[in-house]
C-alpha positions in Angstrom: -184.1 73.4 59.1 -184.2 70.8 61.8 -183.1 71.7 65.3 -180.2 69.8 66.7 -181.2 67.6 69.6 -179.6 68.6 72.8 -177.3 66.0 74.3 -178.1 64.9 77.9 -176.0 66.8 80.4 -175.1 63.6 82.2 -172.2 63.0 79.7 -170.8 66.5 80.5 -171.3 66.0 84.2 -169.6 62.7 84.3 -166.6 64.0 82.3 -166.4 67.0 84.6 -166.5 64.8 87.7 -163.7 62.7 86.2 -161.6 65.8 85.6 -162.2 66.9 89.2 -161.1 63.5 90.4 -158.0 63.5 88.3 -157.1 67.0 89.5 -157.5 65.8 93.1 -155.4 62.7 92.4 -152.7 64.9 90.8 -152.6 67.2 93.8 -152.3 64.2 96.1 -149.4 62.9 94.1 -147.6 66.2 94.0 -148.0 66.6 97.7 -146.7 63.1 98.2 -143.7 63.8 96.0 -143.0 67.1 97.9 -143.2 65.1 101.1 -140.6 62.6 99.9 -138.2 65.3 98.6 -138.5 67.1 102.0 -137.6 63.9 103.9 -134.5 63.3 101.8 
């Protein structure tokens, strides 16, 4: 049986970083929306 070649971790890291960025953006948007609703 041939062993499966391990994929480089760079792909996982980049996708993880993207998720972190999206999460931060979402939090910013939610905070922004809350700020608008509080002003009204």
